[in-house]
N, C-alpha and C positions, 0 to 999 in steps of 0.2 A: 313276890320278891323282885327287887330291882335288878337291872342288867348293868354289868360293869362294861363301860365303853372303852374301846381302844381305837387306834387308827385303822385297825383291820376290820372292825365291825361297825364303825360309826355310820357309814353310808347305808348299809343294809338295815340297821336297827332304827336309825333316826330319819335319814333323808328319804328312804323308800318305804316308810311305814304307812299303812293305811289308817292307823289310829293316831290321834294326837300323842305326842311324845313330850314328857317332862324330862329335861336333862339338868341334873344338879352338878354344877361345877364346884369342886371342893378340893381340899388338901388335908392330909392327916394332921398337920400342925395347927390347923385353924379351929379355934375354940367354938365360934359360932357355927362352923360346918358340922362339928361333932354334935352340937345341940340340935341341929336340924335333921341329923341322920334318922332318928326315930320317927320324925314327922314324915320324911320322904318314904320310909318303909311302911308307915301306916297308910299313906295315900296309895302306895303300890298294892297293899293288901285289900283296900276298900274299893278301889276304882278299876274294875276290869275293862272299862271303856278307854283307859289311858295307859300307855306304856310308860314305865318309870325307869329312868336310867341315871347312872352316876358316872362322872368323868373326873378322874384325878388330874388336876392341872399340872402337878409336878411330873407326872408320867406322860401326859399328852399335851404338852405346851403348844404344839403346832395348832391343834384344834382350838384350844383356848384362845390363842392369838387370832385365829381366823374369825372368831366371834367377838373379838375385842373385850375379853374378860379381863377387867382390871381390878376387880374386888371380888372376894368370895365370902360367903356363899353367893353365887349367882345361879338362878334357876331360869332356864329358857323353856318356853313351850313352843314346839314345832308342830305345824299343821301343813300337810302336803309338802314337806321338805323345806318349809320356810319358817323363820322365827315369827311367831304370832304375838308373843308377849314375853316380858322380862321382869324378873323380880330380883332385887339386889339386897342382901343382908338377911338377917334372921327374921323369920315370920312364923306365927302360929299357923296351924293347918288351914283354918277357914280363911285367914287373911291371905295366905299364899295361894290357895285355890282361886280366890276372888281376883287377886292380882294377875293370875294367869288366864282368867276368863273361863275357868272350869267349874 
């Protein structure tokens, strides 16, 4: 299951994680985001080697702005607290994992 990110847990869950972290930047009103939700959950269920998180850009705009999120869905992969890969727009699971280098 994915982890819901907030300003309170972002640093602990993402920046201080020993595992690679996928962060799905999404919003409730975004159709492509809703289409990607089951893909994100499937990755979470299948990949124990990766932490999977979701961040609602409407609720956590400061974090979205910090990472220059201008279109959603955007998925960032963090390794050692740094962004290592970015995927913008809807993608199938294999295409998304390839784009993120996973």
